[in-house]
SEMIKE-129783 format. One line per field, with one value per atom (N, C-alpha, C, O): chain; residue in one letter; atom name; x, y, z. Coordinates in nm, 4 decimals. Layout:
N
cadena = (A,...)
residuo = (a,...)
atomo = (CA,...)
px = (X,...)
py = (Y,...)
pz = (Z,...)
//
This chain:
142
cadena = (A,A,A,A,A,A,A,A,A,A,A,A,A,A,A,A,A,A,A,A,A,A,A,A,A,A,A,A,A,A,A,A,A,A,A,A,A,A,A,A,A,A,A,A,A,A,A,A,A,A,A,A,A,A,A,A,A,A,A,A,A,A,A,A,A,A,A,A,A,A,A,A,A,A,A,A,A,A,A,A,A,A,A,A,A,A,A,A,A,A,A,A,A,A,A,A,A,A,A,A,A,A,A,A,A,A,A,A,A,A,A,A,A,A,A,A,A,A,A,A,A,A,A,A,A,A,A,A,A,A,A,A,A,A,A,A,A,A,A,A,A,A,A,A,A,A,A,A,A,A,A,A,A,A,A,A,A,A,A,A,A,A,A,A,A,A,A,A,A,A,A,A,A,A,A,A,A,A,A,A,A,A,A,A,A,A,A,A,A,A,A,A,A,A,A,A,A,A,A,A,A,A,A,A,A,A,A,A,A,A,A,A,A,A,A,A,A,A,A,A,A,A,A,A,A,A,A,A,A,A,A,A,A,A,A,A,A,A,A,A,A,A,A,A,A,A,A,A,A,A,A,A,A,A,A,A,A,A,A,A,A,A,A,A,A,A,A,A,A,A,A,A,A,A,A,A,A,A,A,A,A,A,A,A,A,A,A,A,A,A,A,A,A,A,A,A,A,A,A,A,A,A,A,A,A,A,A,A,A,A,A,A,A,A,A,A,A,A,A,A,A,A,A,A,A,A,A,A,A,A,A,A,A,A,A,A,A,A,A,A,A,A,A,A,A,A,A,A,A,A,A,A,A,A,A,A,A,A,A,A,A,A,A,A,A,A,A,A,A,A,A,A,A,A,A,A,A,A,A,A,A,A,A,A,A,A,A,A,A,A,A,A,A,A,A,A,A,A,A,A,A,A,A,A,A,A,A,A,A,A,A,A,A,A,A,A,A,A,A,A,A,A,A,A,A,A,A,A,A,A,A,A,A,A,A,A,A,A,A,A,A,A,A,A,A,A,A,A,A,A,A,A,A,A,A,A,A,A,A,A,A,A,A,A,A,A,A,A,A,A,A,A,A,A,A,A,A,A,A,A,A,A,A,A,A,A,A,A,A,A,A,A,A,A,A,A,A,A,A,A,A,A,A,A,A,A,A,A,A,A,A,A,A,A,A,A,A,A,A,A,A,A,A,A,A,A,A,A,A,A,A,A,A,A,A,A,A,A,A,A,A,A,A,A,A,A,A,A,A,A,A,A,A,A,A,A,A,A,A,A,A,A,A,A,A,A,A,A)
residuo = (x,x,x,x,x,x,x,x,x,x,x,x,x,x,x,x,x,x,x,x,x,x,x,x,x,x,x,x,x,x,x,x,x,x,x,x,x,x,x,x,x,x,x,x,x,x,x,x,x,x,x,x,x,x,x,x,x,x,x,x,x,x,x,x,x,x,x,x,x,x,x,x,x,x,x,x,x,x,x,x,x,x,x,x,x,x,x,x,x,x,x,x,x,x,x,x,x,x,x,x,x,x,x,x,x,x,x,x,x,x,x,x,x,x,x,x,x,x,x,x,x,x,x,x,x,x,x,x,x,x,x,x,x,x,x,x,x,x,x,x,x,x,x,x,x,x,x,x,x,x,x,x,x,x,x,x,x,x,x,x,x,x,x,x,x,x,x,x,x,x,x,x,x,x,x,x,x,x,x,x,x,x,x,x,x,x,x,x,x,x,x,x,x,x,x,x,x,x,x,x,x,x,x,x,x,x,x,x,x,x,x,x,x,x,x,x,x,x,x,x,x,x,x,x,x,x,x,x,x,x,x,x,x,x,x,x,x,x,x,x,x,x,x,x,x,x,x,x,x,x,x,x,x,x,x,x,x,x,x,x,x,x,x,x,x,x,x,x,x,x,x,x,x,x,x,x,x,x,x,x,x,x,x,x,x,x,x,x,x,x,x,x,x,x,x,x,x,x,x,x,x,x,x,x,x,x,x,x,x,x,x,x,x,x,x,x,x,x,x,x,x,x,x,x,x,x,x,x,x,x,x,x,x,x,x,x,x,x,x,x,x,x,x,x,x,x,x,x,x,x,x,x,x,x,x,x,x,x,x,x,x,x,x,x,x,x,x,x,x,x,x,x,x,x,x,x,x,x,x,x,x,x,x,x,x,x,x,x,x,x,x,x,x,x,x,x,x,x,x,x,x,x,x,x,x,x,x,x,x,x,x,x,x,x,x,x,x,x,x,x,x,x,x,x,x,x,x,x,x,x,x,x,x,x,x,x,x,x,x,x,x,x,x,x,x,x,x,x,x,x,x,x,x,x,x,x,x,x,x,x,x,x,x,x,x,x,x,x,x,x,x,x,x,x,x,x,x,x,x,x,x,x,x,x,x,x,x,x,x,x,x,x,x,x,x,x,x,x,x,x,x,x,x,x,x,x,x,x,x,x,x,x,x,x,x,x,x,x,x,x,x,x,x,x,x,x,x,x,x,x,x,x,x,x,x,x,x,x,x,x,x,x,x,x,x,x,x,x,x,x,x,x,x,x,x,x,x,x,x,x,x,x,x,x,x,x,x,x)
atomo = (N,CA,C,O,N,CA,C,O,N,CA,C,O,N,CA,C,O,N,CA,C,O,N,CA,C,O,N,CA,C,O,N,CA,C,O,N,CA,C,O,N,CA,C,O,N,CA,C,O,N,CA,C,O,N,CA,C,O,N,CA,C,O,N,CA,C,O,N,CA,C,O,N,CA,C,O,N,CA,C,O,N,CA,C,O,N,CA,C,O,N,CA,C,O,N,CA,C,O,N,CA,C,O,N,CA,C,O,N,CA,C,O,N,CA,C,O,N,CA,C,O,N,CA,C,O,N,CA,C,O,N,CA,C,O,N,CA,C,O,N,CA,C,O,N,CA,C,O,N,CA,C,O,N,CA,C,O,N,CA,C,O,N,CA,C,O,N,CA,C,O,N,CA,C,O,N,CA,C,O,N,CA,C,O,N,CA,C,O,N,CA,C,O,N,CA,C,O,N,CA,C,O,N,CA,C,O,N,CA,C,O,N,CA,C,O,N,CA,C,O,N,CA,C,O,N,CA,C,O,N,CA,C,O,N,CA,C,O,N,CA,C,O,N,CA,C,O,N,CA,C,O,N,CA,C,O,N,CA,C,O,N,CA,C,O,N,CA,C,O,N,CA,C,O,N,CA,C,O,N,CA,C,O,N,CA,C,O,N,CA,C,O,N,CA,C,O,N,CA,C,O,N,CA,C,O,N,CA,C,O,N,CA,C,O,N,CA,C,O,N,CA,C,O,N,CA,C,O,N,CA,C,O,N,CA,C,O,N,CA,C,O,N,CA,C,O,N,CA,C,O,N,CA,C,O,N,CA,C,O,N,CA,C,O,N,CA,C,O,N,CA,C,O,N,CA,C,O,N,CA,C,O,N,CA,C,O,N,CA,C,O,N,CA,C,O,N,CA,C,O,N,CA,C,O,N,CA,C,O,N,CA,C,O,N,CA,C,O,N,CA,C,O,N,CA,C,O,N,CA,C,O,N,CA,C,O,N,CA,C,O,N,CA,C,O,N,CA,C,O,N,CA,C,O,N,CA,C,O,N,CA,C,O,N,CA,C,O,N,CA,C,O,N,CA,C,O,N,CA,C,O,N,CA,C,O,N,CA,C,O,N,CA,C,O,N,CA,C,O,N,CA,C,O,N,CA,C,O,N,CA,C,O,N,CA,C,O,N,CA,C,O,N,CA,C,O,N,CA,C,O,N,CA,C,O,N,CA,C,O,N,CA,C,O,N,CA,C,O,N,CA,C,O,N,CA,C,O,N,CA,C,O,N,CA,C,O,N,CA,C,O,N,CA,C,O,N,CA,C,O,N,CA,C,O,N,CA,C,O,N,CA,C,O,N,CA,C,O,N,CA,C,O,N,CA,C,O,N,CA,C,O,N,CA,C,O,N,CA,C,O,N,CA,C,O,N,CA,C,O,N,CA,C,O,N,CA,C,O)
px = (7.3657,7.4564,7.3888,7.2977,7.5007,7.3973,7.5092,7.6188,7.4314,7.4778,7.6279,7.6896,7.7026,7.8473,7.8866,8.0037,7.8913,7.9128,7.9381,7.9822,7.9047,7.9610,7.8560,7.7530,7.8558,7.7607,7.7927,7.8844,7.6283,7.5498,7.6611,7.7603,7.6324,7.7285,7.5771,7.4909,7.5661,7.4509,7.5461,7.4786,7.6803,7.7203,7.6615,7.6405,7.6031,7.5234,7.3765,7.3408,7.3227,7.1652,7.2061,7.1873,7.3088,7.3426,7.3386,7.2439,7.4527,7.4554,7.3560,7.3502,7.2694,7.1895,7.0678,7.0034,7.0669,6.9392,6.9908,6.9289,7.0681,7.1812,7.1624,7.0918,7.1887,7.2470,7.0223,6.9599,6.9975,6.8530,6.7805,6.6656,6.8154,6.7766,6.8617,6.8165,6.9819,7.0632,7.0050,6.9717,6.9994,6.9408,6.7863,6.7425,6.6867,6.5627,6.5320,6.4163,6.6544,6.6703,6.7442,6.6896,6.8718,6.8791,6.7960,6.8036,6.7011,6.5706,6.5306,6.5415,6.4616,6.2905,6.4636,6.4851,6.5440,6.6358,6.6719,6.6679,6.6933,6.6921,6.6207,6.6313,6.4771,6.3703,6.3404,6.3366,6.3200,6.3033,6.4025,6.3452,6.5138,6.6391,6.6524,6.7109,6.5873,6.5870,6.4777,6.5044,6.3148,6.2404,6.1605,6.1852,6.0811,5.9803,5.9378,5.9247,5.9109,5.8804,5.7436,5.7675,5.6566,5.5340,5.4243,5.3872,5.3826,5.1938,5.1240,5.1263,5.0559,4.9745,4.8711,4.8823,4.7441,4.5691,4.5281,4.4175,4.5968,4.5458,4.5717,4.4878,4.7201,4.8561,4.7237,4.6867,4.6862,4.5833,4.4542,4.3982,4.4119,4.3139,4.2810,4.3441,4.1362,4.1987,4.1534,4.0840,4.1933,4.1620,4.2014,4.2971,4.1090,4.1160,4.0398,3.9184,4.1281,4.0325,4.0444,4.0166,4.1115,4.0504,3.8802,3.8169,3.8823,3.7487,3.7143,3.6286,3.6827,3.7252,3.6314,3.5184,3.6498,3.5875,3.4488,3.4479,3.3267,3.1831,3.1448,3.1749,3.0962,2.9857,3.1061,3.1851,3.0925,3.1174,3.2002,3.1699,3.3121,3.3392,3.2820,3.3654,3.1957,3.1341,3.0385,2.9493,3.0726,2.8904,2.7878,2.7904,2.7713,2.6586,2.6808,2.6988,2.6883,2.6225,2.5869,2.6514,2.4989,2.3403,2.5289,2.6202,2.5533,2.5714,2.5740,2.6514,2.5097,2.4846,2.6326,2.7012,2.6219,2.7094,2.9081,3.0036,2.8774,2.9646,3.0229,3.1366,2.8551,2.8340,2.9328,3.0512,2.8616,2.9190,3.0499,3.1153,3.0983,3.2402,3.3315,3.3850,3.2975,3.3508,3.3492,3.4537,3.1826,3.1809,3.2649,3.3091,3.2677,3.3924,3.5211,3.5858,3.5804,3.7144,3.7331,3.8265,3.5849,3.5715,3.6186,3.7214,3.5354,3.5370,3.6553,3.7261,3.7030,3.8427,3.9291,3.9471,3.9810,4.0038,4.0709,4.1886,3.9109,3.8917,3.9003,3.9072,3.9127,3.9136,4.0346,4.0501,4.1604,4.3086,4.3329,4.4427,4.2570,4.3093,4.2485,4.3337,4.1835,4.1372,4.2723,4.3055,4.3154,4.3842,4.5231,4.6023,4.5329,4.6767,4.6761,4.7767,4.5556,4.5411,4.5544,4.6307,4.4626,4.4520,4.5915,4.6105,4.6772,4.8185,4.9589,5.0757,4.9002,4.9570,4.8698,4.9140,4.7865,4.6571,4.7571,4.7543,4.8157,4.8870,4.9775,5.0108,5.0240,5.1816,5.0308,5.0126,4.9354,4.7998,4.7091,4.6641,4.7252,4.6619,4.5224,4.4486,4.4830,4.3227,4.2883,4.1848,4.3716,4.3740,4.3764,4.3348,4.4223,4.4015,4.3005,4.2077,4.2800,4.0913,3.9505,3.8310,4.0104,3.9101,3.9473,3.8446,4.0150,4.0040,3.9794,3.9376,4.0309,3.9401,3.7358,3.6486,3.7559,3.5731,3.5320,3.4527,3.5972,3.5486,3.5984,3.7062,3.6208,3.6607,3.5183,3.4343,3.5583,3.4148,3.2938,3.1965,3.2904,3.1485,3.0902,2.9694,3.1859,3.1740,3.1622,3.0659,3.2541,3.2227,3.0525,2.9792,3.0110,2.8840,2.7869,2.7170,2.8218,2.7209,2.7423,2.6409,2.8382,2.8131,2.7343,2.6554,2.7705,2.6639,2.5068,2.4266,2.4894,2.3452,2.2954,2.2146,2.3725,2.3515,2.3273,2.2237,2.4421,2.4182,2.2483,2.1649,2.2595,2.1154,2.0452,2.0300,1.9628,1.9157,1.8005,1.6873,1.9655,1.9997,1.9404,1.9336,1.9136,1.9048,2.0130,2.0050,2.1128,2.2096,2.2633,2.3389,2.1812,2.1978,2.1207,2.1374,2.0357,1.8628,1.8769,1.9203,1.8470,1.8885,1.7217,1.6788,1.6779,1.5393,1.4054,1.4161,1.2837,1.1770,1.1905,1.2452,1.0849,1.1315,1.0423,1.0374,0.9774,0.8608,0.9330,0.8907,1.0769,1.1673,1.2174,1.2740,1.2099,1.3421,1.2136,1.2246,1.0888,1.0386,1.0169,1.0241,0.9880,0.9565,1.1065,1.1064,1.1982,1.3278,1.3381,1.3410,1.3439,1.3465,1.2103,1.2239,1.1373,1.0227,1.0886,1.1201,1.1050,1.1994,1.2942,1.2665,1.4364,1.5102,1.4155,1.4625,1.3074,1.2441,1.1506,1.0472,1.1427,1.0897,1.1748,1.1902,1.3199,1.4278,1.5499,1.6678,1.4599,1.5281,1.4354,1.4877,1.3183,1.1990,1.2167,1.2374,1.1951,1.2843,1.3800,1.3570,1.4864,1.6403,1.6255,1.7036)
py = (-10.1400,-10.1558,-10.2959,-10.3716,-10.2892,-10.4287,-10.6020,-10.6330,-10.6444,-10.8078,-10.8100,-10.8794,-10.7468,-10.7443,-10.6994,-10.7272,-10.6317,-10.5154,-10.3606,-10.2900,-10.3256,-10.2258,-10.1148,-10.1350,-10.0415,-9.8959,-9.8302,-9.8230,-9.7905,-9.6813,-9.5673,-9.5588,-9.4764,-9.4009,-9.2614,-9.2588,-9.1717,-9.1339,-8.9525,-8.8543,-8.9334,-8.7748,-8.7182,-8.5987,-8.7873,-8.7558,-8.6593,-8.5419,-8.8208,-8.7574,-8.5943,-8.4991,-8.6036,-8.5188,-8.3812,-8.3093,-8.3816,-8.2953,-8.2094,-8.0893,-8.3462,-8.2719,-8.1750,-8.0913,-8.2386,-8.1794,-7.9912,-7.8912,-8.0103,-7.8474,-7.8079,-7.7072,-7.8348,-7.6869,-7.6999,-7.6374,-7.7990,-7.7854,-7.6753,-7.6422,-7.6370,-7.5321,-7.4206,-7.3081,-7.4327,-7.3154,-7.2806,-7.1641,-7.3384,-7.2563,-7.2257,-7.1358,-7.2835,-7.1689,-7.1099,-7.0817,-7.0757,-6.9546,-6.8621,-6.7518,-6.8742,-6.7771,-6.6994,-6.5768,-6.7825,-6.7410,-6.6548,-6.5376,-6.6938,-6.5888,-6.5263,-6.6338,-6.4674,-6.4183,-6.2780,-6.1585,-6.3074,-6.2350,-6.1692,-6.0471,-6.2706,-6.1651,-6.0889,-5.9665,-6.1374,-6.0083,-5.8519,-5.7445,-5.8622,-5.8151,-5.6675,-5.5600,-5.7287,-5.7052,-5.6559,-5.5490,-5.7070,-5.7065,-5.5423,-5.4550,-5.5604,-5.3777,-5.4172,-5.5323,-5.2691,-5.2895,-5.1718,-5.1552,-5.1050,-5.0305,-5.0576,-5.1750,-5.0053,-5.0350,-4.8756,-4.7737,-4.8979,-4.7773,-4.8904,-5.0115,-4.7799,-4.8034,-4.9127,-4.9637,-4.9561,-5.0174,-5.1322,-5.2216,-5.1600,-5.2497,-5.4071,-5.5096,-5.2943,-5.4583,-5.4734,-5.5126,-5.4011,-5.4514,-5.5444,-5.5641,-5.6328,-5.8160,-5.7676,-5.6660,-5.8484,-5.8195,-5.9695,-6.0380,-5.9917,-6.1236,-6.1223,-6.1025,-6.1512,-6.1504,-6.0886,-6.1115,-5.9427,-5.8111,-5.7074,-5.6340,-5.7894,-5.7870,-5.7523,-5.8374,-5.6263,-5.6021,-5.6725,-5.6709,-5.7520,-5.8342,-5.7627,-5.6442,-5.8412,-5.7525,-5.8721,-5.9906,-5.8146,-5.9387,-5.9822,-5.9094,-6.0979,-6.2129,-6.3032,-6.2886,-6.4058,-6.5134,-6.6266,-6.7167,-6.6601,-6.7115,-6.7760,-6.7783,-6.8318,-6.8580,-6.9797,-6.9817,-6.9984,-7.1673,-7.1930,-7.1014,-7.3022,-7.3998,-7.5301,-7.6063,-7.5915,-7.6321,-7.7944,-7.7548,-7.8881,-8.0401,-8.0944,-8.1815,-8.0527,-8.1591,-8.0797,-8.1388,-7.9659,-7.9079,-8.0244,-8.0514,-8.0590,-8.0966,-8.2085,-8.2399,-8.2807,-8.4738,-8.4500,-8.4836,-8.3834,-8.4008,-8.3494,-8.3824,-8.2957,-8.2573,-8.4517,-8.5312,-8.4395,-8.5970,-8.6761,-8.7333,-8.6942,-8.8088,-8.8570,-8.9621,-8.6634,-8.6537,-8.6729,-8.7059,-8.6624,-8.7400,-8.8992,-8.9781,-8.9012,-9.0882,-9.1252,-9.1929,-9.0786,-9.1522,-9.1270,-9.2135,-8.9548,-8.9032,-9.0345,-9.1332,-9.0082,-9.1829,-9.2768,-9.3125,-9.3363,-9.4762,-9.4728,-9.5941,-9.4013,-9.3419,-9.3905,-9.4604,-9.3359,-9.3081,-9.5036,-9.5564,-9.5571,-9.6735,-9.7477,-9.7880,-9.7572,-9.7978,-9.7781,-9.8640,-9.6054,-9.6250,-9.6819,-9.7369,-9.6643,-9.7244,-9.9279,-9.9989,-9.9665,-10.0669,-10.1020,-10.1931,-10.0201,-9.9951,-9.9671,-9.9693,-9.9366,-9.9658,-10.0574,-10.0386,-10.1669,-10.2165,-10.3791,-10.4939,-10.3459,-10.4956,-10.6352,-10.7178,-10.6573,-10.7079,-10.7651,-10.8753,-10.7096,-10.7856,-10.8576,-10.9792,-10.7535,-10.8481,-11.0155,-11.1266,-10.9490,-11.0799,-11.1054,-11.0069,-11.1895,-11.2864,-11.2819,-11.3106,-11.2517,-11.2245,-11.1007,-11.1011,-10.9663,-10.8192,-10.8287,-10.8094,-10.8666,-10.8465,-10.9242,-10.9025,-11.0137,-10.9909,-10.9119,-10.8571,-10.8928,-10.8133,-10.6702,-10.6049,-10.6326,-10.4822,-10.4562,-10.3731,-10.6201,-10.6212,-10.6044,-10.5204,-10.6992,-10.6925,-10.5487,-10.6067,-10.4471,-10.3643,-10.2244,-10.1531,-10.2466,-10.2044,-10.2401,-10.1653,-10.3768,-10.4130,-10.3557,-10.3558,-10.3088,-10.2470,-10.0718,-10.0012,-10.0328,-9.8914,-9.8810,-9.8166,-9.9568,-9.9966,-9.9739,-9.8796,-10.1245,-10.1192,-9.9526,-9.8938,-9.9091,-9.7935,-9.6807,-9.5931,-9.7031,-9.5925,-9.5993,-9.5090,-9.7436,-9.8248,-9.7171,-9.6243,-9.7659,-9.7201,-9.5800,-9.5351,-9.5139,-9.4090,-9.3179,-9.2451,-9.3592,-9.3779,-9.3794,-9.2686,-9.4705,-9.5412,-9.4271,-9.3826,-9.4317,-9.3717,-9.1792,-9.0826,-9.1649,-9.0055,-8.9182,-8.8194,-8.9595,-8.8869,-8.7791,-8.6831,-8.8565,-8.8374,-8.6976,-8.6149,-8.7193,-8.6268,-8.5130,-8.4567,-8.4296,-8.2760,-8.2112,-8.1014,-8.3055,-8.2376,-8.1750,-8.0530,-8.2122,-8.0719,-8.1599,-8.2695,-8.0421,-8.0476,-8.1886,-8.2417,-8.2442,-8.3190,-8.4896,-8.5919,-8.4812,-8.5419,-8.5838,-8.6917,-8.4119,-8.4278,-8.4649,-8.4702,-8.4891,-8.4882,-8.6445,-8.7149,-8.7376,-8.8446,-8.9246,-9.0443,-8.8691,-8.9149,-8.8940,-8.9971,-8.7742,-8.7174,-8.8390,-8.8805,-8.8723,-8.9787,-9.1083,-9.1355,-9.1792,-9.2565,-9.3002,-9.3678,-9.2184,-9.2047,-9.1790,-9.2154,-9.1222,-9.1731,-9.2646,-9.2540,-9.3517,-9.4814,-9.4931,-9.4563,-9.5675,-9.6441,-9.6025,-9.6327,-9.5244,-9.5045,-9.5471,-9.6335,-9.5398,-9.5742,-9.7833,-9.8683,-9.7966,-9.9491,-9.9420,-10.0314,-9.8946,-9.9786,-9.9578,-9.9959)
pz = (-8.5086,-8.6006,-8.6753,-8.6419,-8.8186,-8.8868,-8.8551,-8.8086,-8.8953,-8.8677,-8.8914,-8.8105,-8.9882,-8.9775,-8.9098,-8.9356,-8.8141,-8.6870,-8.6945,-8.6037,-8.8091,-8.8693,-8.8461,-8.9104,-8.7969,-8.6572,-8.8424,-8.9242,-8.8259,-8.9470,-8.9682,-8.8958,-9.0806,-9.1095,-9.0838,-9.1716,-8.9753,-9.0442,-9.0544,-9.0238,-9.0931,-9.0996,-9.1860,-9.1653,-9.3369,-9.4994,-9.3949,-9.3840,-9.3265,-9.2884,-9.2665,-9.3423,-9.0503,-9.0274,-9.1480,-9.1798,-9.1860,-9.2862,-9.3963,-9.4230,-9.4552,-9.4813,-9.4484,-9.5116,-9.2892,-9.2061,-9.1531,-9.1169,-9.1660,-9.0969,-9.2379,-9.2329,-9.3588,-9.4365,-9.5269,-9.6127,-9.4470,-9.4917,-9.3668,-9.3962,-9.2800,-9.1469,-9.1827,-9.1614,-9.2356,-9.2542,-9.4280,-9.4497,-9.4942,-9.6272,-9.5953,-9.6670,-9.4979,-9.4618,-9.3676,-9.3364,-9.2939,-9.1884,-9.2919,-9.2951,-9.3940,-9.4794,-9.5497,-9.5581,-9.6101,-9.7057,-9.6324,-9.6683,-9.4846,-9.4274,-9.3401,-9.2841,-9.3114,-9.2544,-9.4162,-9.3869,-9.5214,-9.6368,-9.6505,-9.6622,-9.6540,-9.7143,-9.6123,-9.6254,-9.5196,-9.3678,-9.4014,-9.4201,-9.4034,-9.3914,-9.5678,-9.5811,-9.6351,-9.7331,-9.7972,-9.8521,-9.8189,-9.8463,-9.7962,-9.7130,-9.8761,-9.8665,-9.7313,-9.6896,-9.6466,-9.5465,-9.5602,-9.6798,-9.5429,-9.6253,-9.5010,-9.5038,-9.4278,-9.3851,-9.4269,-9.3579,-9.5798,-9.6112,-9.5628,-9.5439,-9.5484,-9.5309,-9.6571,-9.6388,-9.7790,-9.8968,-9.8449,-9.8561,-9.7617,-9.7583,-9.7272,-9.7845,-9.5409,-9.5246,-9.4743,-9.3719,-9.6490,-9.6584,-9.7489,-9.8527,-9.6972,-9.8176,-9.8975,-9.8990,-9.9953,-10.1607,-10.1953,-10.1593,-10.2659,-10.3998,-10.4892,-10.4825,-10.6167,-10.7588,-10.8332,-10.9509,-10.7658,-10.7820,-10.8072,-10.8831,-10.6524,-10.5804,-10.5276,-10.5038,-10.4197,-10.2229,-10.1491,-10.1979,-10.0147,-9.9902,-9.9560,-9.9227,-9.9655,-9.8692,-9.7542,-9.7402,-9.7108,-9.6202,-9.5081,-9.4479,-9.5049,-9.3661,-9.4654,-9.5838,-9.4331,-9.4542,-9.3892,-9.3973,-9.3377,-9.2930,-9.2649,-9.1801,-9.3549,-9.4550,-9.3809,-9.2578,-9.3939,-9.3784,-9.4780,-9.5583,-9.5118,-9.6168,-9.6389,-9.5669,-9.7202,-9.6575,-9.6437,-9.7162,-9.5931,-9.5527,-9.6901,-9.7299,-9.7381,-9.8583,-10.0105,-10.0938,-9.9835,-10.0722,-10.0236,-10.0965,-9.8566,-9.7922,-9.8624,-9.8975,-9.8754,-9.8980,-10.0344,-10.0345,-10.1563,-10.3096,-10.3024,-10.4013,-10.2390,-10.2083,-10.2027,-10.2800,-10.0645,-9.9778,-10.1017,-10.1329,-10.2224,-10.2772,-10.3846,-10.4310,-10.4126,-10.5227,-10.5001,-10.5995,-10.3972,-10.3249,-10.2967,-10.2828,-10.2962,-10.2844,-10.4065,-10.4065,-10.5792,-10.6674,-10.7128,-10.7644,-10.6922,-10.7421,-10.7056,-10.7770,-10.5673,-10.5169,-10.5683,-10.5645,-10.6517,-10.6796,-10.7693,-10.7891,-10.9275,-11.0180,-11.0616,-11.1618,-10.9507,-10.9792,-10.9022,-10.9196,-10.8506,-10.8452,-10.9841,-11.0633,-11.0001,-11.1088,-11.2885,-11.3702,-11.2770,-11.3817,-11.3455,-11.4220,-11.2505,-11.2301,-11.2180,-11.2174,-11.2114,-11.2688,-11.3682,-11.4002,-11.4641,-11.6079,-11.7335,-11.8551,-11.5805,-11.6485,-11.6003,-11.6345,-11.5048,-11.5314,-11.5838,-11.5853,-11.6070,-11.6700,-11.6994,-11.6082,-11.7791,-11.7870,-11.7585,-11.8022,-11.6923,-11.5558,-11.4591,-11.4529,-11.3907,-11.3057,-11.3806,-11.3527,-11.4527,-11.5530,-11.4950,-11.4999,-11.4542,-11.4387,-11.2613,-11.2012,-11.2298,-11.0816,-11.0220,-10.9062,-11.0777,-11.1126,-11.1442,-11.0657,-11.2892,-11.3334,-11.2472,-11.2671,-11.1537,-11.0764,-10.9527,-10.9124,-10.9021,-10.8203,-10.7989,-10.7032,-10.9559,-10.9354,-10.9602,-10.9349,-11.0383,-11.0456,-10.9195,-10.8769,-10.8540,-10.6625,-10.6552,-10.6418,-10.6516,-10.6274,-10.6954,-10.6405,-10.8215,-10.8463,-10.8124,-10.8214,-10.7637,-10.7515,-10.6055,-10.5819,-10.5139,-10.3701,-10.4313,-10.4015,-10.5012,-10.5620,-10.5794,-10.5042,-10.6919,-10.7340,-10.5953,-10.5583,-10.5301,-10.3877,-10.3045,-10.2670,-10.2896,-10.1695,-10.2841,-10.2486,-10.4054,-10.4880,-10.4620,-10.4382,-10.4751,-10.4572,-10.3092,-10.3134,-10.1873,-10.0906,-10.0505,-10.0014,-10.0793,-10.0803,-10.1555,-10.1018,-10.2651,-10.3536,-10.2908,-10.2393,-10.2475,-10.1333,-10.0369,-10.0179,-9.9968,-9.8066,-9.8935,-9.8175,-10.0161,-10.0117,-10.0437,-10.1167,-9.9860,-9.9380,-10.1124,-10.1268,-10.2089,-10.3506,-10.4039,-10.4935,-10.3052,-10.3213,-10.3296,-10.2291,-10.4521,-10.4409,-10.4745,-10.5099,-10.4514,-10.4655,-10.4436,-10.4559,-10.4157,-10.2923,-10.2320,-10.2195,-10.1677,-9.9539,-9.9405,-9.8296,-10.0441,-9.9837,-10.0139,-9.9599,-10.1368,-10.0262,-10.0000,-10.0170,-9.8768,-9.7709,-9.6647,-9.5423,-9.7433,-9.5358,-9.5816,-9.4809,-9.7228,-9.6661,-9.6405,-9.6117,-9.6500,-9.6171,-9.4606,-9.3935,-9.3955,-9.2433,-9.1957,-9.0807,-9.2411,-9.2251,-9.1837,-9.0679,-9.2805,-9.2829,-9.1449,-9.0459,-9.1934,-9.0756,-8.8867,-8.7789,-8.9050,-8.7184,-8.7657,-8.6997,-8.8538,-8.8556,-8.8193,-8.7029,-8.9112,-8.8462,-8.7385,-8.7198,-8.6860,-8.5456,-8.4760,-8.4055,-8.4487,-8.3255,-8.3440,-8.2574,-8.5033,-8.4621,-8.3955,-8.3140,-8.3651,-8.2591,-8.1740,-8.0868)
//
């Protein structure tokens, strides 16, 4: 009940959900009834982008590929936040300017941290060995 003592009207919501369920069921049902039904040998084969599949789909990739993907997603989202700030920069004034400077400062700090940690290093095995040695030394210190 609202403060005036009236009960909320829920029938439009019920009608909406019922119509959505009916429409989705009707589309799936009509598709099953009217769609083509054939199981040729070639229909069951895996085929993507005009090239038949070869080998296994279970490839082991280096963890750095996943790190680069995560960095891209993180920095892409941060770019969206900065662009949204740029759209409203006049309304936000100096307070918004100081906040975006703090935000960018945190981003740069995180980037420098990742860089110094070696997470962005795709160099030779020598640089990887020094990173592994540094990690071992840090673990022994704890």
